[in-house]
VEXDRENGU-779644 format. One line per 3 residues: their letters; for each residue x, y, z of N, C-alpha, C, O. Coordinates in pm, whole numbers, always signed. Layout:
<nodes>
a = X:Y:Z:X:Y:Z:X:Y:Z:X:Y:Z | ...
</nodes>
This chain:
<nodes>
mnr = -4815:-5073:+9071:-4761:-5002:+9166:-4859:-4928:+9249:-4959:-4875:+9202 | -4824:-4925:+9386:-4925:-4859:+9430:-4854:-4732:+9487:-4737:-4704:+9514 | -4973:-4670:+9493:-4922:-4493:+9506:-4822:-4467:+9622:-4757:-4362:+9619
rsv = -4807:-4550:+9718:-4656:-4477:+9790:-4535:-4544:+9726:-4418:-4510:+9744 | -4573:-4629:+9660:-4413:-4656:+9582:-4412:-4583:+9466:-4305:-4573:+9406 | -4512:-4528:+9422:-4542:-4447:+9259:-4429:-4331:+9318:-4329:-4298:+9254
lkv = -4461:-4282:+9437:-4468:-4147:+9512:-4271:-4180:+9550:-4185:-4156:+9465 | -4258:-4206:+9615:-4083:-4251:+9619:-4038:-4305:+9515:-3919:-4335:+9521 | -4097:-4329:+9416:-3985:-4313:+9247:-4008:-4152:+9228:-3902:-4100:+9193
vlg = -4101:-4069:+9239:-4125:-3942:+9169:-3992:-3846:+9309:-3912:-3762:+9269 | -3999:-3876:+9418:-3925:-3781:+9522:-3783:-3849:+9475:-3691:-3771:+9449 | -3770:-3933:+9469:-3600:-3999:+9370:-3548:-3905:+9282:-3432:-3864:+9296
asa = -3653:-3850:+9153:-3629:-3860:+9059:-3533:-3703:+9052:-3440:-3686:+8974 | -3590:-3588:+9165:-3535:-3538:+9142:-3505:-3440:+9317:-3558:-3466:+9425 | -3411:-3339:+9286:-3421:-3286:+9464:-3542:-3198:+9504:-3556:-3154:+9618
fgl = -3638:-3171:+9388:-3715:-3083:+9432:-3892:-3152:+9417:-3999:-3100:+9385 | -3853:-3284:+9456:-3957:-3357:+9436:-4043:-3377:+9291:-4166:-3388:+9297 | -3984:-3379:+9184:-4033:-3366:+9050:-4001:-3437:+8955:-3913:-3383:+8887
crl = -4027:-3513:+8927:-3985:-3604:+8763:-3964:-3522:+8659:-4002:-3405:+8651 | -3891:-3596:+8563:-3868:-3483:+8466:-3959:-3476:+8347:-3968:-3564:+8261 | -4016:-3378:+8349:-4152:-3337:+8292:-4068:-3253:+8154:-3960:-3194:+8150
awp = -4193:-3286:+8028:-4176:-3282:+7876:-4205:-3149:+7906:-4247:-3117:+8017 | -4178:-3043:+7787:-4245:-2942:+7720:-4318:-2980:+7613:-4279:-3064:+7532 | -4407:-2932:+7608:-4472:-3001:+7457:-4399:-2923:+7324:-4354:-2808:+7326
gta = -4400:-3004:+7222:-4333:-3001:+7100:-4179:-2961:+7187:-4150:-2842:+7200 | -4108:-3047:+7230:-3967:-3049:+7234:-3933:-3213:+7174:-4006:-3285:+7105 | -3847:-3231:+7208:-3786:-3375:+7214:-3775:-3455:+7307:-3704:-3554:+7289
gaf = -3822:-3443:+7396:-3799:-3487:+7532:-3806:-3425:+7647:-3884:-3330:+7654 | -3743:-3454:+7741:-3770:-3366:+7933:-3667:-3306:+7906:-3599:-3318:+7804 | -3642:-3201:+8047:-3571:-3139:+8084:-3455:-3161:+8052:-3448:-3283:+8035
pkd = -3311:-3094:+8022:-3188:-3162:+8036:-3168:-3225:+8146:-3201:-3202:+8262 | -3072:-3358:+8060:-3026:-3443:+8149:-2945:-3431:+8266:-2930:-3522:+8348 | -2889:-3308:+8273:-2817:-3277:+8412:-2866:-3215:+8505:-2804:-3172:+8602
gpp = -3030:-3199:+8475:-3078:-3146:+8627:-3161:-3087:+8538:-3144:-3062:+8419 | -3293:-3061:+8642:-3427:-2984:+8631:-3373:-2854:+8593:-3250:-2865:+8588 | -3401:-2762:+8572:-3419:-2609:+8449:-3421:-2520:+8623:-3352:-2420:+8645
rkp = -3494:-2572:+8707:-3472:-2461:+8844:-3337:-2527:+8922:-3308:-2643:+8950 | -3260:-2381:+8947:-3152:-2403:+8992:-3158:-2351:+9132:-3229:-2251:+9145 | -3082:-2410:+9274:-3083:-2340:+9423:-3063:-2245:+9388:-3000:-2213:+9286
kpp = -3123:-2167:+9482:-3074:-2012:+9524:-2947:-2002:+9571:-2913:-2069:+9669 | -2857:-1913:+9505:-2771:-1917:+9608:-2786:-1821:+9751:-2843:-1713:+9762 | -2708:-1904:+9865:-2714:-1810:+9967:-2744:-1665:+9963:-2720:-1590:+9868
gag = -2796:-1636:+10070:-2836:-1479:+10079:-2886:-1411:+9968:-2885:-1288:+9978 | -2944:-1476:+9833:-2976:-1392:+9745:-3075:-1304:+9762:-3104:-1203:+9698 | -3145:-1377:+9897:-3275:-1241:+9858:-3376:-1315:+9777:-3341:-1406:+9702
vlv = -3530:-1270:+9794:-3645:-1347:+9729:-3610:-1224:+9612:-3581:-1104:+9613 | -3639:-1371:+9478:-3615:-1307:+9345:-3821:-1321:+9299:-3903:-1412:+9312 | -3827:-1203:+9255:-3960:-1190:+9178:-3918:-1126:+8989:-3863:-1031:+8934
mld = -4003:-1280:+8944:-3990:-1211:+8839:-4081:-1179:+8769:-4179:-1253:+8776 | -4089:-1078:+8686:-4142:-967:+8631:-4203:-1038:+8495:-4109:-1079:+8426 | -4339:-1068:+8433:-4316:-1119:+8254:-4415:-1032:+8215:-4528:-1029:+8263
pgh = -4358:-937:+8096:-4462:-825:+8064:-4469:-909:+7958:-4383:-969:+7893 | -4612:-900:+7949:-4709:-1027:+7856:-4721:-983:+7702:-4738:-862:+7688 | -4716:-1047:+7604:-4663:-1027:+7481:-4544:-999:+7453:-4442:-1016:+7520
ggr = -4562:-940:+7318:-4425:-894:+7244:-4377:-916:+7123:-4429:-1016:+7074 | -4303:-867:+7058:-4241:-851:+6915:-4318:-922:+6819:-4428:-868:+6826 | -4326:-1036:+6709:-4482:-1028:+6669:-4615:-1024:+6686:-4706:-972:+6621
dpg = -4610:-1106:+6816:-4739:-1034:+6913:-4765:-928:+6989:-4726:-912:+7105 | -4825:-863:+6932:-4893:-765:+6999:-4969:-792:+7133:-4962:-719:+7232 | -5031:-886:+7125:-5145:-887:+7244:-5278:-800:+7211:-5311:-772:+7096
aig = -5346:-762:+7320:-5477:-713:+7272:-5431:-575:+7220:-5338:-526:+7284 | -5497:-476:+7072:-5505:-362:+7063:-5642:-301:+7085:-5750:-356:+7066 | -5615:-168:+7131:-5729:-128:+7177:-5788:-27:+7083:-5704:+53:+7041
arg = -5876:-14:+7050:-5987:+112:+6957:-5905:+207:+6903:-5936:+253:+6793 | -5793:+253:+6966:-5733:+397:+6932:-5575:+364:+6918:-5477:+430:+6953 | -5590:+212:+6839:-5461:+128:+6869:-5344:+120:+6920:-5233:+126:+6867
tle = -5389:+97:+7075:-5292:+100:+7187:-5246:-36:+7206:-5330:-109:+7258 | -5136:-87:+7179:-5061:-238:+7208:-5040:-263:+7341:-4962:-203:+7416 | -5127:-375:+7374:-5074:-453:+7491:-4950:-461:+7515:-4926:-417:+7627
kdv = -4842:-505:+7450:-4770:-559:+7493:-4615:-411:+7503:-4498:-411:+7543 | -4721:-293:+7432:-4588:-170:+7511:-4647:-148:+7660:-4569:-127:+7753 | -4769:-154:+7677:-4851:-141:+7779:-4759:-210:+7877:-4685:-140:+7945
tld = -4757:-374:+7894:-4679:-447:+7965:-4573:-422:+7998:-4545:-441:+8116 | -4486:-377:+7922:-4371:-395:+7910:-4311:-246:+8007:-4218:-267:+8084 | -4365:-107:+7999:-4366:+2:+8060:-4353:-33:+8187:-4248:-32:+8252
icl = -4479:-71:+8230:-4582:-102:+8360:-4411:-206:+8397:-4337:-167:+8487 | -4385:-304:+8332:-4297:-398:+8398:-4147:-313:+8442:-4095:-307:+8554 | -4106:-259:+8333:-3994:-152:+8382:-4010:-80:+8430:-3910:-50:+8496
sia = -4101:-8:+8446:-4176:+74:+8565:-4135:+39:+8750:-4070:+96:+8839 | -4243:-125:+8733:-4201:-159:+8864:-4054:-219:+8890:-4009:-195:+9002 | -3982:-287:+8811:-3858:-311:+8856:-3798:-171:+8925:-3771:-147:+9043
eam = -3789:-92:+8810:-3725:+38:+8869:-3777:+119:+9024:-3723:+207:+9091 | -3903:+45:+9040:-3967:+113:+9210:-3941:+39:+9306:-3972:+69:+9421 | -3868:-90:+9268:-3836:-236:+9374:-3655:-200:+9364:-3579:-254:+9445
sde = -3633:-161:+9320:-3450:-115:+9293:-3357:-135:+9425:-3253:-198:+9445 | -3481:-13:+9547:-3389:+11:+9645:-3431:-81:+9741:-3349:-93:+9831 | -3521:-143:+9751:-3541:-263:+9815:-3446:-359:+9837:-3397:-428:+9747
rgv = -3411:-366:+9983:-3304:-458:+10057:-3364:-608:+10062:-3485:-627:+10074 | -3305:-675:+10056:-3340:-830:+10033:-3453:-878:+9899:-3532:-970:+9873 | -3410:-772:+9848:-3585:-861:+9708:-3469:-797:+9612:-3386:-709:+9632
rvm = -3505:-895:+9483:-3439:-888:+9339:-3537:-882:+9251:-3625:-960:+9285 | -3566:-817:+9140:-3634:-842:+9075:-3564:-852:+8911:-3468:-792:+8862 | -3640:-935:+8864:-3612:-987:+8722:-3692:-972:+8608:-3807:-1000:+8642
ltr = -3689:-949:+8516:-3780:-952:+8385:-3767:-1034:+8272:-3658:-1027:+8215 | -3879:-1135:+8211:-3879:-1226:+8111:-3807:-1167:+8001:-3703:-1214:+7956 | -3875:-1047:+7950:-3808:-972:+7849:-3810:-842:+7895:-3898:-798:+7969
erd = -3668:-750:+7830:-3675:-600:+7866:-3690:-542:+7728:-3670:-423:+7707 | -3725:-623:+7636:-3756:-513:+7498:-3853:-578:+7403:-3884:-695:+7425 | -3889:-535:+7332:-4015:-580:+7228:-3971:-715:+7166:-3936:-719:+7047
efl = -3971:-801:+7227:-3935:-928:+7181:-4068:-1042:+7207:-4164:-1049:+7284 | -4005:-1129:+7086:-4124:-1250:+7098:-4105:-1363:+7198:-4001:-1420:+7163 | -4153:-1422:+7303:-4156:-1521:+7387:-4228:-1621:+7392:-4339:-1611:+7445
pla = -4185:-1743:+7340:-4285:-1817:+7353:-4333:-1835:+7502:-4249:-1830:+7591 | -4479:-1857:+7536:-4477:-1914:+7683:-4429:-2003:+7742:-4406:-1955:+7853 | -4390:-2126:+7741:-4306:-2198:+7774:-4176:-2141:+7816:-4138:-2153:+7932
drv = -4103:-2075:+7722:-3973:-1979:+7780:-4001:-1885:+7880:-3915:-1857:+7963 | -4138:-1820:+7880:-4143:-1721:+8012:-4150:-1792:+8158:-4118:-1728:+8259 | -4200:-1945:+8167:-4209:-1975:+8273:-4072:-2043:+8264:-4014:-1999:+8363
era = -3997:-2117:+8208:-3863:-2167:+8223:-3782:-2077:+8230:-3675:-2134:+8213 | -3757:-1936:+8247:-3713:-1839:+8292:-3705:-1810:+8388:-3599:-1764:+8431 | -3849:-1830:+8488:-3887:-1822:+8611:-3779:-1927:+8687:-3684:-1902:+8761
rea = -3818:-2020:+8651:-3778:-2192:+8706:-3582:-2181:+8690:-3510:-2245:+8766 | -3545:-2119:+8615:-3365:-2141:+8561:-3330:-2006:+8687:-3235:-1994:+8765 | -3430:-1933:+8669:-3388:-1795:+8803:-3393:-1876:+8931:-3311:-1872:+9022
aad = -3476:-1931:+8926:-3507:-1994:+9082:-3626:-1898:+9139:-3630:-1904:+9262 | -3708:-1827:+9091:-3769:-1696:+9101:-3872:-1793:+9219:-3910:-1910:+9225 | -3894:-1637:+9324:-3947:-1683:+9458:-4085:-1642:+9399:-4179:-1695:+9458
lfv = -4124:-1549:+9282:-4335:-1533:+9291:-4285:-1519:+9123:-4167:-1493:+9100 | -4363:-1535:+9032:-4383:-1510:+8895:-4486:-1397:+8866:-4599:-1423:+8907 | -4474:-1289:+8810:-4582:-1208:+8832:-4662:-1173:+8658:-4642:-1063:+8607
sih = -4738:-1266:+8595:-4716:-1164:+8422:-4827:-1088:+8407:-4943:-1125:+8429 | -4775:-928:+8348:-4823:-836:+8349:-4974:-834:+8216:-4926:-871:+8110 | -5065:-815:+8206:-5124:-814:+8124:-5243:-653:+8089:-5282:-575:+8176
ads = -5272:-645:+7956:-5440:-573:+7985:-5468:-595:+7845:-5448:-522:+7748 | -5535:-748:+7857:-5610:-814:+7750:-5714:-737:+7729:-5737:-635:+7793 | -5817:-806:+7589:-5933:-791:+7564:-5981:-870:+7723:-5917:-931:+7809
apn = -6100:-838:+7712:-6167:-904:+7819:-6305:-945:+7714:-6308:-908:+7596 | -6401:-1016:+7769:-6545:-1130:+7711:-6628:-994:+7673:-6713:-1000:+7584 | -6608:-902:+7725:-6728:-795:+7734:-6681:-679:+7766:-6618:-646:+7866
rea = -6722:-604:+7657:-6643:-460:+7618:-6649:-338:+7754:-6586:-235:+7778 | -6758:-412:+7820:-6789:-288:+7952:-6702:-368:+8065:-6767:-355:+8169 | -6611:-427:+8085:-6522:-498:+8222:-6401:-386:+8200:-6340:-337:+8105
rgl = -6403:-380:+8297:-6261:-245:+8303:-6236:-271:+8452:-6325:-286:+8536 | -6115:-274:+8474:-6052:-250:+8631:-5921:-357:+8641:-5895:-422:+8539 | -5845:-376:+8756:-5746:-446:+8768:-5818:-579:+8823:-5913:-567:+8900
say = -5782:-675:+8794:-5797:-780:+8864:-5699:-892:+8821:-5645:-886:+8710 | -5671:-1021:+8930:-5576:-1109:+8945:-5658:-1244:+8925:-5780:-1265:+8930 | -5522:-1352:+8895:-5565:-1491:+8808:-5424:-1566:+8901:-5310:-1524:+8922
tls = -5486:-1673:+8934:-5405:-1816:+8950:-5421:-1938:+8888:-5538:-1949:+8850 | -5352:-2036:+8863:-5401:-2128:+8796:-5512:-2191:+8841:-5524:-2174:+8963 | -5601:-2259:+8791:-5670:-2329:+8808:-5725:-2458:+8654:-5740:-2419:+8538
ekg = -5741:-2572:+8688:-5764:-2648:+8576:-5867:-2607:+8511:-5858:-2566:+8395 | -6013:-2614:+8596:-6098:-2525:+8553:-6189:-2397:+8558:-6309:-2387:+8534 | -6107:-2311:+8594:-6160:-2167:+8606:-6268:-2123:+8685:-6366:-2197:+8679
sdd = -6282:-2001:+8773:-6335:-2023:+8851:-6456:-1947:+8781:-6559:-1942:+8848 | -6457:-1884:+8650:-6578:-1859:+8620:-6578:-1882:+8452:-6485:-1945:+8402 | -6686:-1827:+8369:-6680:-1837:+8253:-6590:-1717:+8165:-6533:-1727:+8056
far = -6602:-1609:+8250:-6507:-1496:+8198:-6344:-1522:+8229:-6265:-1467:+8151 | -6292:-1599:+8333:-6188:-1580:+8331:-6152:-1723:+8237:-6039:-1724:+8189 | -6223:-1819:+8212:-6196:-1921:+8149:-6173:-1804:+8012:-6069:-1739:+7999
ala = -6271:-1797:+7933:-6267:-1672:+7821:-6103:-1619:+7794:-6028:-1652:+7702 | -6083:-1534:+7899:-5931:-1505:+7919:-5829:-1592:+7890:-5748:-1550:+7807 | -5811:-1694:+7933:-5730:-1797:+7977:-5739:-1861:+7792:-5641:-1848:+7718
rqe = -5833:-1908:+7758:-5855:-1947:+7596:-5778:-1864:+7489:-5697:-1898:+7403 | -5834:-1735:+7524:-5768:-1632:+7454:-5639:-1633:+7507:-5562:-1705:+7444 | -5601:-1585:+7583:-5422:-1562:+7614:-5331:-1677:+7589:-5212:-1656:+7567
nla = -5389:-1820:+7592:-5304:-1945:+7588:-5298:-1923:+7373:-5204:-1977:+7315 | -5356:-1881:+7327:-5349:-1857:+7177:-5239:-1809:+7149:-5202:-1853:+7040 | -5141:-1713:+7211:-5052:-1642:+7186:-4911:-1763:+7167:-4808:-1738:+7104
drf = -4934:-1862:+7223:-4838:-2009:+7216:-4918:-2094:+7246:-4991:-2087:+7345 | -4917:-2204:+7151:-4972:-2301:+7190:-4940:-2450:+7262:-5004:-2555:+7278 | -4784:-2395:+7304:-4706:-2477:+7321:-4691:-2412:+7476:-4572:-2425:+7505
ggi = -4737:-2368:+7549:-4689:-2298:+7629:-4746:-2432:+7808:-4842:-2505:+7830 | -4648:-2402:+7870:-4738:-2442:+8032:-4588:-2600:+8004:-4494:-2630:+7931 | -4664:-2651:+8124:-4602:-2795:+8150:-4717:-2887:+8100:-4834:-2852:+8088
dis = -4659:-3028:+8068:-4700:-3120:+7967:-4706:-3264:+8040:-4636:-3360:+8009 | -4810:-3262:+8149:-4780:-3399:+8251:-4877:-3518:+8189:-4909:-3619:+8251 | -4917:-3484:+8047:-4991:-3630:+7979:-4941:-3747:+7956:-5011:-3846:+7977
raa = -4790:-3764:+7901:-4764:-3856:+7865:-4746:-3931:+8014:-4748:-4054:+8004 | -4730:-3886:+8134:-4704:-3991:+8292:-4798:-4057:+8283:-4893:-4016:+8217 | -4803:-4166:+8338:-4848:-4283:+8382:-4949:-4192:+8484:-4919:-4090:+8547
pev = -5042:-4242:+8481:-5153:-4175:+8556:-5166:-4132:+8658:-5228:-4028:+8682 | -5063:-4263:+8811:-5074:-4265:+8918:-4969:-4147:+8907:-5008:-4045:+8963 | -4847:-4138:+8848:-4736:-4003:+8860:-4806:-3903:+8874:-4813:-3843:+8981
aai = -4905:-3850:+8710:-4952:-3739:+8725:-5006:-3701:+8829:-4991:-3592:+8886 | -5080:-3802:+8862:-5179:-3746:+8986:-5096:-3687:+9122:-5142:-3602:+9198 | -4972:-3745:+9135:-4887:-3710:+9257:-4844:-3590:+9212:-4905:-3499:+9268
lmd = -4769:-3554:+9137:-4712:-3437:+9053:-4856:-3326:+9108:-4857:-3244:+9199 | -4931:-3351:+9044:-5022:-3259:+9093:-5108:-3232:+9193:-5205:-3157:+9193 | -5043:-3328:+9316:-5082:-3321:+9448:-4951:-3224:+9487:-4960:-3117:+9547
lra = -4807:-3294:+9433:-4672:-3188:+9475:-4713:-3042:+9487:-4706:-2954:+9573 | -4754:-3051:+9373:-4780:-2873:+9274:-4862:-2817:+9357:-4823:-2723:+9426 | -5024:-2878:+9366:-5089:-2778:+9442:-5025:-2766:+9605:-5087:-2667:+9643
rht = -4955:-2800:+9699:-4893:-2757:+9796:-4894:-2655:+9788:-4991:-2586:+9755 | -4754:-2610:+9827:-4662:-2489:+9821:-4700:-2367:+9741:-4731:-2251:+9769 | -4682:-2445:+9619:-4663:-2326:+9481:-4815:-2266:+9507:-4835:-2147:+9533
rda = -4904:-2349:+9500:-5065:-2315:+9483:-5127:-2201:+9650:-5217:-2118:+9655 | -5073:-2229:+9712:-5143:-2170:+9842:-5051:-2022:+9826:-5105:-1913:+9808 | -4929:-2039:+9836:-4831:-1930:+9816:-4924:-1842:+9694:-4971:-1731:+9720
aly = -4940:-1901:+9576:-4972:-1801:+9477:-5079:-1744:+9525:-5087:-1625:+9558 | -5180:-1837:+9532:-5293:-1780:+9601:-5323:-1640:+9763:-5419:-1565:+9777 | -5232:-1653:+9832:-5155:-1579:+9912:-5143:-1459:+9850:-5237:-1379:+9847
akd = -5026:-1435:+9793:-5030:-1370:+9662:-5133:-1265:+9596:-5143:-1143:+9606 | -5193:-1346:+9536:-5349:-1309:+9475:-5423:-1198:+9576:-5455:-1080:+9568 | -5429:-1280:+9654:-5522:-1194:+9758:-5492:-1127:+9794:-5571:-1032:+9790
siv = -5325:-1092:+9882:-5289:-982:+9901:-5302:-849:+9829:-5359:-752:+9880 | -5252:-848:+9722:-5204:-778:+9587:-5348:-719:+9568:-5358:-597:+9579 | -5463:-793:+9540:-5606:-711:+9555:-5615:-670:+9645:-5616:-549:+9627
agv = -5627:-699:+9775:-5694:-637:+9910:-5587:-520:+9914:-5616:-429:+9991 | -5463:-508:+9841:-5399:-397:+9880:-5407:-274:+9787:-5392:-164:+9839 | -5438:-287:+9608:-5444:-255:+9556:-5588:-133:+9544:-5595:-19:+9497
gdr = -5683:-218:+9605:-5862:-192:+9604:-5871:-65:+9606:-5931:-5:+9517 | -5803:+7:+9726:-5847:+165:+9776:-5759:+237:+9673:-5768:+360:+9672 | -5687:+188:+9601:-5596:+322:+9515:-5601:+308:+9351:-5564:+394:+9272
lrt = -5652:+187:+9319:-5715:+172:+9164:-5829:+66:+9104:-5857:-49:+9137 | -5876:+145:+9012:-5997:+33:+9015:-6034:-68:+9009:-5984:-100:+8901 | -6101:-174:+9050:-6078:-286:+9022:-6214:-368:+8971:-6327:-320:+8977
len = -6179:-529:+8910:-6272:-541:+8835:-6361:-633:+8927:-6320:-721:+9002 | -6502:-591:+8903:-6611:-647:+8964:-6537:-829:+9037:-6470:-890:+8954 | -6550:-887:+9151:-6479:-974:+9175:-6381:-1020:+9095:-6381:-1095:+8998
pkr = -6247:-925:+9191:-6163:-905:+9065:-6020:-1022:+9109:-5917:-1033:+9042 | -6056:-1104:+9244:-5970:-1210:+9234:-6027:-1371:+9171:-6099:-1450:+9232 | -5981:-1385:+9060:-6021:-1511:+8963:-5945:-1645:+8946:-5873:-1662:+9045
san = -5938:-1717:+8882:-5833:-1846:+8849:-5895:-1899:+8718:-6012:-1893:+8678 | -5798:-1945:+8669:-5818:-2002:+8502:-5699:-2088:+8488:-5607:-2094:+8570 | -5711:-2161:+8364:-5632:-2231:+8330:-5523:-2171:+8213:-5512:-2205:+8095
fav = -5436:-2055:+8299:-5340:-2016:+8201:-5196:-2090:+8177:-5125:-2112:+8275 | -5163:-2119:+8073:-5049:-2192:+8030:-4925:-2144:+8109:-4836:-2214:+8157 | -4942:-1946:+8112:-4789:-1932:+8179:-4788:-1911:+8315:-4712:-1839:+8380
lka = -4881:-1984:+8353:-4917:-2010:+8546:-4849:-2137:+8580:-4818:-2156:+8698 | -4822:-2224:+8493:-4810:-2330:+8493:-4662:-2404:+8545:-4633:-2516:+8503 | -4578:-2336:+8633:-4458:-2388:+8670:-4493:-2436:+8841:-4544:-2379:+8937
pdv = -4437:-2562:+8817:-4472:-2629:+8920:-4422:-2616:+9052:-4484:-2674:+9142 | -4322:-2552:+9078:-4235:-2487:+9198:-4219:-2346:+9210:-4176:-2308:+9319 | -4258:-2212:+9076:-4263:-2119:+9135:-4398:-2052:+9177:-4467:-2049:+9075
psv = -4446:-2013:+9252:-4608:-1931:+9271:-4574:-1833:+9160:-4475:-1766:+9131 | -4729:-1856:+9095:-4712:-1790:+8975:-4864:-1693:+8950:-4969:-1758:+8941 | -4869:-1587:+8943:-5019:-1489:+8927:-5016:-1389:+8839:-4918:-1317:+8818
lie = -5138:-1380:+8778:-5137:-1315:+8650:-5252:-1227:+8686:-5363:-1248:+8735 | -5153:-1070:+8623:-5229:-960:+8659:-5273:-880:+8562:-5189:-822:+8494 | -5444:-855:+8530:-5466:-743:+8401:-5489:-661:+8480:-5544:-664:+8590
tgf = -5438:-570:+8410:-5404:-392:+8461:-5506:-297:+8441:-5533:-193:+8501 | -5562:-361:+8334:-5705:-308:+8280:-5736:-393:+8162:-5685:-504:+8149 | -5824:-340:+8071:-5907:-454:+7954:-5859:-322:+7837:-5893:-205:+7851
lsn = -5803:-356:+7764:-5781:-278:+7600:-5876:-253:+7558:-5891:-140:+7513 | -6008:-370:+7553:-6113:-330:+7476:-6233:-275:+7545:-6347:-283:+7499 | -6192:-203:+7688:-6295:-95:+7735:-6203:+55:+7663:-6082:+74:+7653
rqd = -6276:+110:+7639:-6227:+298:+7606:-6205:+321:+7710:-6083:+334:+7716 | -6260:+342:+7828:-6182:+452:+7939:-6062:+330:+7995:-5957:+391:+8015 | -6049:+220:+8017:-5922:+155:+8064:-5864:+200:+7923:-5752:+249:+7938
eel = -5905:+197:+7793:-5761:+231:+7746:-5688:+365:+7719:-5596:+388:+7641 | -5762:+456:+7812:-5797:+610:+7774:-5629:+594:+7919:-5508:+615:+7919 | -5714:+556:+7996:-5598:+565:+8130:-5454:+486:+8034:-5358:+538:+7976
lrd = -5477:+406:+8044:-5382:+292:+7983:-5249:+300:+7871:-5149:+233:+7850 | -5319:+439:+7805:-5248:+502:+7707:-5140:+615:+7767:-5052:+674:+7704 | -5174:+628:+7909:-5090:+758:+7957:-5040:+711:+8099:-5083:+674:+8208
hgh = -4870:+749:+7998:-4770:+730:+8091:-4772:+733:+8244:-4704:+666:+8322 | -4882:+844:+8274:-4846:+890:+8428:-4932:+818:+8460:-4883:+776:+8565 | -5052:+756:+8448:-5132:+626:+8474:-5034:+522:+8502:-5016:+475:+8614
rar = -4943:+472:+8349:-4938:+337:+8390:-4774:+380:+8479:-4686:+297:+8460 | -4743:+478:+8550:-4655:+475:+8628:-4683:+494:+8752:-4595:+506:+8837 | -4836:+502:+8784:-4958:+503:+8901:-4955:+342:+8951:-4906:+303:+9057
vag = -5018:+261:+8853:-5035:+164:+8823:-4937:+87:+8882:-4967:+28:+8986 | -4763:+69:+8812:-4647:+19:+8847:-4607:+70:+9029:-4601:-22:+9111 | -4593:+147:+9055:-4590:+178:+9177:-4652:+154:+9288:-4597:+162:+9398
vla = -4800:+114:+9267:-4928:+92:+9332:-4873:-98:+9355:-4895:-177:+9447 | -4809:-111:+9245:-4811:-313:+9261:-4662:-288:+9308:-4662:-371:+9399 | -4588:-256:+9310:-4473:-260:+9332:-4442:-275:+9501:-4382:-354:+9573
rel = -4519:-155:+9516:-4554:-166:+9662:-4611:-219:+9722:-4623:-177:+9837 | -4687:-356:+9679:-4765:-452:+9729:-4711:-577:+9680:-4755:-683:+9725 | -4635:-575:+9608:-4507:-680:+9518:-4396:-689:+9661:-4350:-791:+9711
ssv = -4372:-545:+9704:-4285:-558:+9792:-4330:-623:+9956:-4258:-672:+10043 | -4439:-605:+9955:-4487:-663:+10110:-4498:-812:+10100:-4473:-906:+10175 | -4541:-799:+9989:-4608:-967:+9999:-4529:-1084:+9966:-4561:-1202:+9951
vrq = -4360:-992:+9954:-4266:-1118:+9936:-4189:-1110:+10072:-4092:-1182:+10091 | -4230:-1031:+10158:-4153:-1022:+10261:-4199:-1082:+10401:-4134:-1081:+10506 | -4361:-1149:+10373:-4434:-1223:+10423:-4427:-1379:+10360:-4398:-1425:+10249
apf = -4471:-1438:+10498:-4474:-1599:+10472:-4567:-1608:+10359:-4656:-1523:+10350 | -4555:-1704:+10272:-4442:-1810:+10226:-4308:-1789:+10204:-4212:-1864:+10219 | -4316:-1662:+10161:-4166:-1609:+10096:-4048:-1553:+10146:-3937:-1555:+10094
a = -4090:-1491:+10274:-3991:-1434:+10343:-3898:-1555:+10372:-3794:-1539:+10435
</nodes>
């Protein structure tokens, strides 16, 4: 079967140009009544899905003073949602609103089911080296932009070994086309969001050296939802931990991110 014929098969498989993909560890593909991403209701506005990293039995990173990443991320996300609640034409949802464990695949699926326009996963992980500190943002990359980003992704993906979307079972020709489709709007919109967020926070929050990076984070693998992972700092660094322990600082981080996210989603390709 040539590439053009395969493309016709794929495009005919669903309204989104994506054939039924299987979550690793499940019995098969998406439900037979259609893919989990639903059409957006008319006039619904732009939807930002915030994802507080870790939760429940997964504490995430733990700082030297006992600060839990799962608590930091939830507090920041709740504050972002509150700050954006009065934004006209913008809606905010959270993958979790309490201390609960969510598999990585479920986080991605919740964004797709809600027809989110942008998925933002918030973290405060341990860095590969304890000197690293400051905010950074990541988009999906199979290879990763550098050793630092690759190490973060490997560590983060251990939260759930069944995260992301598995296209390894698809025929090589189909898999290649799916990658092409995903690499268009989703990738470009994610890159736009990452660049805009980093540029916007740069003069108000400390950022990591080379704060715009990419890696193979499982939680960023929705094929049809632009996705960005933001490290608000690193609990492995004592100075960052001291800041992230402080509710006032977390509120400041949330306020800056809320302002930037509001700005981002009002621009192409989200508006």
